[in-house]
C-alpha angles and dihedrals in degrees: 000000000000090000090052091049092052093049098039108027093144092053092055092045091051091049091052091048091049092051091049091048092051091048094052097044105040094102095044098037097117094050094044093048094051092051096043095058113103110248120255114239088238090066088066133219093293091066089073088068097049092118093065117102089231093061094042091064118087114264087228088067096052128083108214132178134190123234087265094051100258112150100165096109141072119214139142099265131342090206091080095062094108092056090046090052090057090051090052092048090053090051090050091062090061096043102067100159095060091049089051091051090052091054096044100042106017094094093051094050093212091180095054108141094026113127105193123193110193139191113187140119107299104223135133089271096053088045088062088053093048093048091047090056088051092047088054091054105270127131114224141197119181144196132176125261094202128047094216106039103068117114102216095205091051091051088052091050092052091049091049088052089058101262117133105235126178110188145094135176114269100024117173119236089259091050090050094059092038090057093050090048093050090048093053103035102064108147096217098038132060124183124234096184133044125208107189137176110194101001099262095120092048090047092051094050090049090050101045110011106032093148088068088076089073087075101028111103100192152333127242108202123188110183138069091237094050093048090050090053091050091053088051090054090047094052090049090051092243101112099100100171134049114274126204117213106215091169092069094048113114093239092055098042099041100037117019097037093045110031098032092053092042090062103031100049092070093044092052094049093046095049094050104036110013086224124170113229102198110107094000117136110231132180118204114198109214130021101215119121092292092049092046090055094047093047093050093051095047093046091051090059094050103263120148103237130201125185133210119202143168096192114081092207094054090042090055090049091052091049093050090047088059102260125128111238111216143152115266091233090058096055106024096099095062107035125104097204137028118197121185119209104159108100087225132112133257094009089146114036137176092272090062093043092053090057097046118108124248112283097019112156119222126188143154129238095171116097101247125066091223098087093087113055099236092176088067090049093052092058117137094249094060128078124215121214120185104210105162138003105294092359123109129175114215106206122204121210091258091055098260113147129207117193112225118192126210093350088282093303126128105307102200096055095035098050110017147030123266126215112268094210094060092047088050088066094052094041092052089050090053091053091049092051087068087065108035147349097218123134086234089072091068092050093046092051090051091049091054089062099047095084090068089067095037086240117169120205121222113234122225119237118235089254093051093049091050091049091053093041095234137109119272090243099037161197086223098181127062119246092255094056115121 
C-alpha cells in the first residue's frame, strides 16, 4: 500500500476527493446535475440567467416594453434582444435564397396587405423567414409550435424589431395555448393568412374564432401532422379556405426532411446523453425521408441499425440500403436506442418499454408527440426522475431505467441546433407559396441555393428539350414528382 501511495499519490488523492464529493452531494445530486450541464445553444442566451428571480417569474406576469415602446408581446426577457439579433445575422449568412428574395422583391412589397399569423418553431432560422415576410410587405404575429424549441434571445430580437411574439422556452401546456390565443385575439388586428407547423394554430382558430375564416384567404402548412389534420377537416367539410401543403413540396420532402434530420439527429443525442454511436444497436421506426436521414447518419458513425416499416416500398428501400427490416417486438430486448420517425401514434407502447433493457434511450424525430405512448409511461408503478434539461429517467420497480428525451416531443428542435442552409430551402418555399403553387417554384427555390456550392447547371439544346417534351428552362419534373 505504501509503495502504491508513493507511485500514485495523485490517484489516491483524487479517489478521496471523489468520495468526499459524492458524500456531500448525494442529497442534492439532481439539482446540481441539472445546473452543471452546459446549456444547449437552442436554449438561447437568456438561459444563462435562469437563476435570477426576474427570469424565474412567469413571462405572463411581467410587463415588458421594447426600446420603441411596443408592449404587445410576451417573451422571456426583452433584454436579450441584442444577442438574438446576432444569432439571426449568423443564420442569414446560411440562408442565401431568402436574402436574395429580399433584394429582388423587397422594394416592390409584393406581400403588402398580408396579415400573417404564424405558429412555428421560433429559432434564428424561422426569424429570418418571419423578417423576410415583413420585408416583402406582410404584417406578422407569431407563437411557438413547440414548448421546448423557442430561442428566448431570438424571440426578444423579433419583439425589439416590432413583431408581436408570444413564446418562451419551457412553456407549460396551459402557457402554450395561452400564447396562441394572445397571438390570434388582438382587438385591432385580424389575420388574413395562416402559416402553421403542426396544425395547432388552425385548430385553435377553428375552435374559438371560426368567424375569422371569413377574412382568411389561405393556410400554409408545413408538417405531416398538420397536413393530416387539414385533410381531416376537408373530409368533414370544415376546411373553408384554401390550404397549401408545403410538406409535400419537393424542397421540403427531399431536403428538409432528409438532410436536416441526417445532421440534427446526432447532435440532439450527443447534447442530451453524450452517447457513443459506434457499435450501438439502434432501431429506427419508419423509413420515410426522416427515417432515411437518421439511418444514414447513425450508420456512418458505426451504429448497427434496424428499421421497422409498414410500407412494403419503404421496407424494400431500407433492405436495399443495407438495413435489416424487423418488427420492434422482435428486436426491442437488445437495442440501445429507439428512434421514432413515423408521424403516427402509439408506435412505442408500454409493452415495448417493459421489454427494453436498462439504459435504453428512446426519442422521437416525427413531428407529433404521440408516437411514444406517454400515458403508459406515466403509470403509477413507474417513477420519473428529471436529470438534465429535456432528459428524464423512467424507473421501473426493479430499478430498470429508460432514458426519455424531450418528453417524446421533436428531438432535433427541442435539444439541438438544425442546419440553417437546409431550413433556408423550406423557408423560401413557404414564402413562394404565398405567390403560386406551380412546380416551377420548387425548381426556382433550388436554383437560388446552387451558387453556394458554385454549381453550374447544364442547359438543354432546343433539340433535347423537344425530345423530352419540356421547356428548355423547366419545369423539369412532373407535378406528381415527390
